[in-house]
N, C-alpha and C positions, 0 to 999 in steps of 0.2 A: 322418740317421736321424729327428731330431725332425720335420723337414718332411714326411718320408715318412709317419710315423705320423699327423700331422695330416691329410694328404691322404686316408689310408685311413679315418680317422674321419668326415670330411666325406662321403666316398663312401658310407659305410654309412648315414649319416643320410638321404642322398638316395635310397637304394634304396626303391622302393615297398613298402609293407606290404600285407598282404592287403586287398583292396577291401572297404569297408563297403557293404552293400546293404540296401535297404528296398523292400518290395513293397506294392502297393495292396491293399486288403481283398479284392478278387476275384482277386488274383494276376496279373492281365494286365500291369500296369505294374511294372517294376523299375528303381530308380534306384541307381546305383553312385557312390560318392564316394571319392576317393583322391588321391595325388600322383604325378606322373610321375617319370621318371628325373632331371629337373632340379629336383625339389621344387616343381613348379607344381601347386596344387590344381586339381582338375577334377571334373566330374560327367558322367554320360551316362545316357540314358533308353532302355530297351528296352520294347517292347510285343509280347506274344506271342512273345518270344524274339528279335525283330528290332529293330535300332537305329532309333529315331525321332530322337533327339538324339545325335549322335556326341560323342566326347570334347570337352568345352567347358571352357575355362579359367575360373578365378575369381581375383579379386584387386582391388587398388586402386593408383592412382597419387595422390600428394599434391603439393601445391605447395611444401611446405617440409620434406619428409622422403623417405627412401628409398622406392622403389616396393615395394609389398607384393605380390610375385608369385612369386619363386623361393625355393629353399632352405627349404621348409616340410616338416615331418613331421607325421604324424597322431599327436596327443598322446592323444586320448581320444574316445570315442563314447558316446552315450546314446540310448535308445529309449523310445518311448511310443506309445500308440494311444488313439483316442477314437471313440466312436459315440454320438451324442446328437442330439436334435432341439430346435430353438429356434423361437420364434414371432416373426414380423415384426409390428410394429404396423400396417404397411401394406406393400403390395408386389405382385409378380407372383403370389406364392403365400403362403399364411398360415404354413405350417410348412416349415422348412428342415432337412434332415438334414446333419449334419457327421460324416462317417465317414472317418477317415484313419489311416494309420500314419506315425510320425515317426521320423526319424533325425537327430541333431545330431552333427556331427563338429567337433572343435576341432583346428585346424591351428596348430602352433607353429613360429616361424621359428628355423632352426638356425644362422643366421649368428652369428659371434662377437660377443659383447657385446649381443646383441639380446634384448629381453624382449617381443617383439610376438607377438600371437596373434589369431586370429579364429575364430569359430564359424559354421558354416553349418548352419542349421536347415532340414531338408527335410521337407515334409509331402506324402504321396502319397495321392491320392484315386482312386477308380475312374475318374474322368473328367479326371485331370490332376494337376499338381504345383504346389506353391508353395514357394519357398525365400527365405531372407533371410540377411543377414550380421548377426552380433552382435559388436560390437567392445567389448572391456572397457576399463575405466579404466586408463590407463597413465601414471605420473608422467613417463616419458621423452617422451611425446607427449600432453600434457594436452588439446590441441586438435587435432582431426582436420580438416585443411584438404584436402578431397578435390578433386583436379583431375579425376579421371575414375574410373569403374569399369572393371574389366577383365572383367566378366561376359560370357561368350559363350553363343551359342545356335547350334550347328552342326547345321543341318538335314541329316538323313542321306540323304534321297531327293529327287529332283526333284519339282517341283509348280508350282502356280499360287498367286499371292498377290494379295490385295485390300488396298490400302494408300493412304495419303495421305502426302505428304512432310512432314517436320518441318523446323523452322528457316526456314520461309517467312513472308512478311509477313502472310498471311491466317490465321494460327493453325491451327485445325482445320477451317476452313470451306472445304473443297475437295471436288471430286468424286473419288470413289475410282477408282484405277487398277486394272486387272486385267492382271498381267504374270507371266511366269515368276518363280519365287522368285529366281533368280540375276540378275534385272534390277532388283531393288529397289535404291534408293540409300540414303537415310536416311529412316526412316518413324516416324510417330507410332504409338503403341499405343492400342487394340488393332489388331494386324495379323493377318489371317486367311489361312490357307493350306490348300489341299487337295493332298495329295501324290499321286503317280501311282498308288499302290496304294489310294487312296480314303480314307486316314487324314486327318482334319481336325484342324488345329491353330489355336490363337489365342494370341498372346503379349501380355501386359499386365502390370500391377502392381497390388498391393493395399495399402491403408493407407499412402497417400502423405501423410506428416506430417513437417513440418520437414525437407524434403529436396527436391532438384530432381526434376522429372519425367524419366522415362526415355524416350529415343528409341532406335531400333534402327538401327545403321549396318552395312551389309554391307561386310565386309572383303575377302573374295574368295570366289568360288564361292557356296556356300550357308552360309558362316560369317558370323554376325552378332555384333556386340558392342554392349553397352549404351553409350549416349552421353547424358550428363546435360545438361539445359537450362542454358545459360550464365548467368553472374552478372557484375555489374559489379565484383565484388570480386576477380576472378581465379579463386580457388578456387570451384568450383561448389556445394560444400556445406561449411558450417562447423558442426561440432558439438563440444561440450565434454563430456569425460568419456565414460562408457559410453553406448552407444546402439545401437539396431537400425535397419537400413535398411527401406524398404518391401519387401514380398514381391514377388519376380519370379514371374509365374505363366504356366503353359502349360496351356491346356485341350486335351484330346486325346480324340478320339472317332471312331467309325466313320462317323458321318453329321453333317450340318449341325445337326440337332436336338440332338445331344449337346453341342455348343458353346452353343447358345441356352438349354438347360435347366440348364446347370451353375451351381452356386452357389459355386464355389471362391473367387471374390473376396470375396463376403460373408462366407464362413466364416473367411477369414484376417484379418478385421477384429475389433476388440474389441467385446464386447457393448455395448448401449445404456448410455451414461453419463449420460443426462438424467433417468432415472427415469420418472415418469408422463408420457407424451407423448400423452395422449388429446386434447390441444388441437391436435395436428397432424391436420387433417381432409382426406383426399383428396376432391376435388370438381372441378367444371368451372367455367370462367369465360369471359366475353367481354371486349371491351376497346376502348378508344380507342387503336388501334395500326395496324391495316391501312390506315387512312386516311393515316397518315404514310408507311408503307412504300410504298404505291402512289402517293404524291405528290399525293393529293387535299387533304390537310391538311398543316400544318407543326407541328413540335415547338416552334419558337420563335414569338415574337409576330408576328402578321401578320393580315390580314383572313381568312386561312384557318387560323388557329390551331385545333388539334384539341382541346386540353384546356380547354374552357370549362365554366363551371358549368352552363349550360343543356344542353350536350351530355352531360355526365356524368349529369345527372338523367334524361335520355332513355334512356341505356344502363342506368341503375339500374332504371328502370321495366320495361324489356325483360327484364332479369335476374330481377326479382321475378315477372313474369308467367310466365316459362318455367322457373323453378327453377334458375337458375345461381347458385352461391354467391357468385361474385366478379365485379368489374368492374375490369380493369386500366386505369389512367390514366397515360399517359406524356406528358411535356412540361408538367407542371403547375408545375414549380419553375424558378426563375431560373437561367440558365446556358445555355439552348438557342439563344440568338440568335447570329447569325454562324456561323462555322465551328466548331460545337461539337465536331467530331471532334478538334480540337487545342485545345480550350478548357476542359479539365477543371479547371483551377485556378479557373474562374469559377463552378462549380456551387455552389448553395446547396441544402441538403437540408432546410431548414425554411421557406424563404420562397417563397410562391407568386406567380404572375403576377397582374396586376390583374384579368384577366377570369376568374380561377378562385379560388374560396374553398374551401380544403381542409376547414376545419372545418364549413362549411355542407354541403358534399357528403357528408362522413362522417356527419353527423347525419341527412341525408336517406336515405343508404343504410341506416343503422341502423333508421330508421322503417319501411323496406320489407323488413327481414330480409335484407339483402344486405351483403356485406363488400367494402370497397375493397381491391384488390390494389395495394400501394404500388410505387413505382418509384424506384430510385436509380441513375442513370447517372453513371459516374465519368469517362468518356472516358479511362480508363487512369490517371488521376491519383489513386493510392491515398493519397498524402500528404495531399491536400486532403480526401479522404473520411474518412480515419482521424481527422483533426482534428475532424470534425463527426459522426463515427459515433454517439457517445453521444446527442447532441442529436437527430439524425435518427431514431434508433430510439425514443427517449423520446417524440417527437412522435407517431409512428405508434402506439405502445403506448397513449398517452393517448386516441387517437381510435378504438381498437378495430380497427386495421389489423394483421392477423396473418399476411399473406403479403407478401413483398417480392420483386420481380424486380430484381436488380442487373445492371449492365452495365459492361463494360470494353472499349468500342470503342476500339481502338488497334492499330497494327501490332504484329507479334509481339514486337519488342524495344522497345515504346513505353510500358511501364508506368513511371510517374513516381513516384519515391520520394525521400525526403530522407536516409534513413539505412538501411543494410542491417539494422540491429537495430531491430525495432519497439518495443523498450522505451526507445529514446532519442528524445527529441523532435526534430522536423524542424528543420533549419537552413533558414530561408526563402531564403537566398542560394545554396543548393546543391541541384541536381536531378540525380539519377542515373536511369538508364533500365535497366529490367529486362525479362526475358522473361515472357510470360504463364504459363509453367509452370516458372519458376525457383523456387529456395527462398524468396526474398523474397515472391513472390506466393502461394506455398503457405502461408506464415506469415500473410499478410494474410487469406486466405479462412478460415483457422482462427480468427483473431480475430473476424471478422464472424459466423461461425456460432455461436461461443460467446457473444458479446455478444447476439445475437438470441435465443438460447435462454433467457437470463436474463429476457427480456421476453416469452417464449412467442410468438415470431415465427418463421415458417418462411421459408427463403431458397431462391430459384430463380435462380442466377447465369447470366447470358449472357456470352459470351466468357470462359469460366471456365478454371480448371485442370481437366483431364479428371477424370471420376469414377473412383474406385478402391475403391468399396464402403464409403466412410465414412458413408453413410446408415445403416448398421447402428449405428454408434457414436453418430452424431448424427442421429436421425430427423427433425429439422427441416430437414435438407438434402434437400429433397423432390425436386428435379430440377435438371438443368443443361442448357445448350444444348450447346456443345462439338462442333458439327458444322455442316455446311451446311444451314441450316434452311429452313422454308417461305418466308421472306421473299425468298430468291433467286428464287423463281418470279415475283415481281413485277417483276423488273428486266431481263428479256429473254425472248424466246420460247423456251420449253422450256429455261430456264436450269438447272434441275435436270432432267436427262433421266429417262425413265421407269424406268430401272434404278437410280436413286439410292435410292429408298425401300426396295426389297427388298435392296439392298446394305447399307444402314444396319443392318438387322436382324441381320446376321451380322458386323458390324464394330463401329461405334460403340455399338450397343445392348448389346453384351456387357459394357460398362463400367457401365451403369446407366441410370436413367430419363432421357429427353430431352424437353424442352419444345419439340417440333417445330412446334407451333401449326397443327394440321390444321383442317379445316372451312371451307376457302375454296370455297364452293358455286358462286359465280359463275364460277369457273375463269378469272379474269382478274386481271392485275396492272396495273402502270403503263401508261398509254396503251392499255389493253385488250390487252396482250400475253397470249397463251394459255399456260396451265399444262399441263405434260406429265402430265395426269391426266384420267381420266374422273370423272364425278360420283360413281359408286359407289366409286371408289378413295379419294375424300376421306373416305368413311365407313369403309372398310377400314383407313385409317391409325390410327383409334382403337384397333384391335385389334393392329395390327402394331408401332406405335411407342409403347411403354408410357411413361406418366407418371402419377403420382398427382394431378397437377393438369393437366387437359386443357383446352385452349382451343378455343372455336368462334371462329375467327380472323376470319371475314368481317364485313362491315358488317351491322348488325342488319336493315337493309332486305333484304339478300340472304338472310339466314337466314329471315326471315319469308316471303319469296317461294318458299321450298322447304319447305312444311309437313311433307311426309312424311319428308324427310331430317332436318329439325329434330327430328321425333319420335324418330328413332333417336339423335341426338346427346344429347337430353335423357335418354334411357333408359340409354345405355351407361354402365356403372360406370367409376370411376377407381381401384378397389381390388378385388383379386381373391383368391379362395380357392385357385385352381389355374390354371395356364397350361401348355399343351402346344403345341408346334409340330407340327401333324399332317401338314403337307406343305410342302416347300420345298427349294430349292437356293440356294447362295450367289450373290447377284447376280441371280437369276432371279425367284423368287417366294417368298412366305412366307405361310402360312395357319395361324392359331392357333385353338385352342379354349380359351376362358377361362370360368371359373365365377365368378359374382358372390359376393363375400364376405358380402353381407348378404341374400341370397335363394337360392333353388334354381335361378335362371335361369342358362342357359349362353349364350355368344355365340361365333359362329364368323365368321371373316373374315380378310381380309388384302389384300395388294397384289401386283401383277404388273409385269414389265418390258415391253419393247416387243414381245415374242413372244406372239401369241395362243395360248392353250392351254385345253384342257378337262380338268378334274380330277374324278376320282371320289374323294370324301373319306370316310374312315371316320368313324363317329359313336360309336365304342366308348368314347370318354371320357365320354359321358352316363351317367346313373345307370341301371343295368339295371332293367328292369321298369317304367320310367316312360315315359309317353307325353307328348310335347311338342307344343305348337303353335308352329310355326316361321314367323316373318315374315322375308322375305328382301328385301334391296335389292341388285340385281345389274346388271351391264352389259347395256344393251339389245342386241338382235341385231346391230346395225350400229355399235355404239359403238367408238370408237377415239380415242386422244389426239390424232391427227393432223389431225382435222377438227372442224367444229362438232358432229359426232355425239358428241363427248365428253360432251355434256350428256344423252345418251340413257340412260335408266335404266329398269329393269323391276322390278316388284314381284311377290311370290309369297307365298302362305300355304299351308302344308301341315302334315301330321301326321307326326312322325318319332319313332323310338325308337333305342336304342343298337344294335339289331341291323341298322339300316338304313345305307345310304350315301347321299351326296348328290352329284349331278353338276352341275358349274357351269362355264360358259364364262367365262374371264377375257379381256377385250379387251386389245389392245395399250395399255399404260399404264393398265390397268384394275384392278379389285378387286371385292370384295363384302363384305357384312355380313349376319349372320343373328342374330336373337334367338330363343331357344328357352325357352318358358315352360311348366312342367309343367301338364298339364290336371288339373282337379279331378275 
C-alpha cells in the first residue's frame, strides 16, 4: 500500500496543470508554457490561432549531475508588461520602442530529495518572442557544469531556410545555403525561414555573456535543438551560483521587412552601462588593407610591405582631403612575418616594424585632423593578446587612436588559451584550444570591450563571436565581421555570388552591424579576378549592409579615378535617424530608405541578386509636403556583373516628393543609390 500511495502521488505531480499563456500586445502571438505528462517543461507559439512553433521541450544536461528534463511541476508564475522608448547613441534608428508582455514560470523538480528549479522568462512582442532560463543558487549544485541545453524549436509548418553550417573550420565565413527546413543539418544563428503560408521566422540569441554560443541542430523532421559551442573543459558552460542564460529569440512576421525592422535582440539586452559615450563617433574610413587582401602588398616585411610610414602619410593626406575620419593600418607591428596564420604567439602589440613609425604617423594624422584606426591581429592566440592587452590599449590611447579593428584568424577550434578561467595567469607550457564562439572566447571579448571602454576606445572585431545586441549595453562595440566579407571577392572570380549580399541582409545582418568593407570601385581582386557586382551595387552596399563605421575599401587611386562615386561615398552617413526596408525578399534583393540623423536628407538604395528586375519604389517614407532634389547612381542600361559592363553606371537628377514613386532597373548583380536633399 505504501508503494501504491507513492506511485499515485508521483502521478499526480506529473499531471499537467492549466497552461500558462501570454499574448503579444496586439494579441496575434500567444505563447503557452506548461509540463507534459512526463513532467517535461515545454512551450509553444501560436500566431492568429495557428501553431508556428509546436510543443518544444526545455531543459539541461550536466556533466556532473542528473539531467534537468523530467518530473517537473509548475510551481509559480508571474506576469509583467512594458511599453517604453529608448534612444540609441548611434544605430539604424535613433529611437527604439520596447513593447512586450512577460510571463515567467518557475518549474520545480518533483523527484525525491531534489531541490532543483528553473525559471523560464518569456517576453512576447508583436514581432516575435525572447525567452531565457534563470537558474537559482543551489547548495546541492553550487556549480552548474552544463553539458548541453535541451531547448527545442519545433517548426510547425514546412518552409525554406537560409543558413550556414556551424562547427566548421571557417567559422561564420561561408556562403548561405537555401534549402527546405527539413534539410538543415547544424546551423549557426541567425537562421532565417519562410514557411509555406508566408510567415517569416528568424532564430537567434540575445545578450550572449559568459556562456557558449548557440547552434541549432535538426533532430528530426522540423524539430531543432539548441547545441552549445564546445569547450576544452568538457562542460560547455561553467557557471557558479545563480545566473541567467542568454535569451533565445524568434522573430516572427508576415514579410521579410518585419524581420529586418525588428529590434527584439536590442530590447533584450541591458541598457548602456558606459554612461556618456559621445566619444563613440560613427564615421567612414579608408585603409592600408585591400593591397594585402589582393596580394599587391604584404603584411610582413618585404619589398612589398604595405604598412610603411610613407604610404600611411599618403593615405592620411587622401583622408584629410576627402573628409574620411580614419585610416586603417594593418601590418605595422611585429609578428606578421612567415606563416602568421599559425604564428599568434609572436605578435607584439606595441613594437612596430623598422619601416613604420607609429608615433610619427599618429602625430602626422593628428596634424591633418585624421584618426588612425588601430589594428590588433591575434591569429587566434588570445593568451598572447591578453598578456599584452593593457599595454597595447594604453599605447593607442596615448596616441589618440580611438578605433581598433581586432582579428582572430584561426580555424574554428583554433583559439589558443592557457587557462579556461581568464582570472588565472597563463601557464606558458600549457596551450588549450577553444572554439571561436565558446564560453572562453565570449569571456575574452567581454574583457577586451570593457578594457577598451576604460580608455574610450571603440572595438570592431573580425573573426568574432556573433553579435547578439550587446552594442546596446556596450556602445563602443561598434561593429563586427562574423560573415563572409568583401575580401572573399579578391580571391576568386565571383567568389561571393551576386545573391550573397542580399542574403546577408535577411540573415547575418539581423544580428547587428557588420564591417563588410564596401567601396571596391575597381571591381577587381587578386590577379584582376572580377567581383560579382556592378559599380552601382558597390554604392548600394552602403545602404544595404549597415555599420556605424563604413570603409571605402579600394585603393585610393581607384577611389580618385571614380569622382562621382566617391562623391556619394563621402556624403552617405554612417548614422541614421530612421531605416525602413521598402522593398525586398530573402536572398533576392533589398532596398532601404534611411534618414540621416544629422540632417533632413534621405537616402534610398540597395542590392540585387543575379536576376534582372525593375522595381517601382514607394517614397512615402519621405516627409510629406517637402520637395527633394534627388541624385541617383544606378546601373547602366547594359550593366551586368557577368561582363565588363559591370562598370557601366548611369546618373540622374530629378525632383521628388512623398507622393511620388521611383522606377529603377536593377541589373544582374546590380544595385543603386539615391540621395534626396530638401529644396530650399
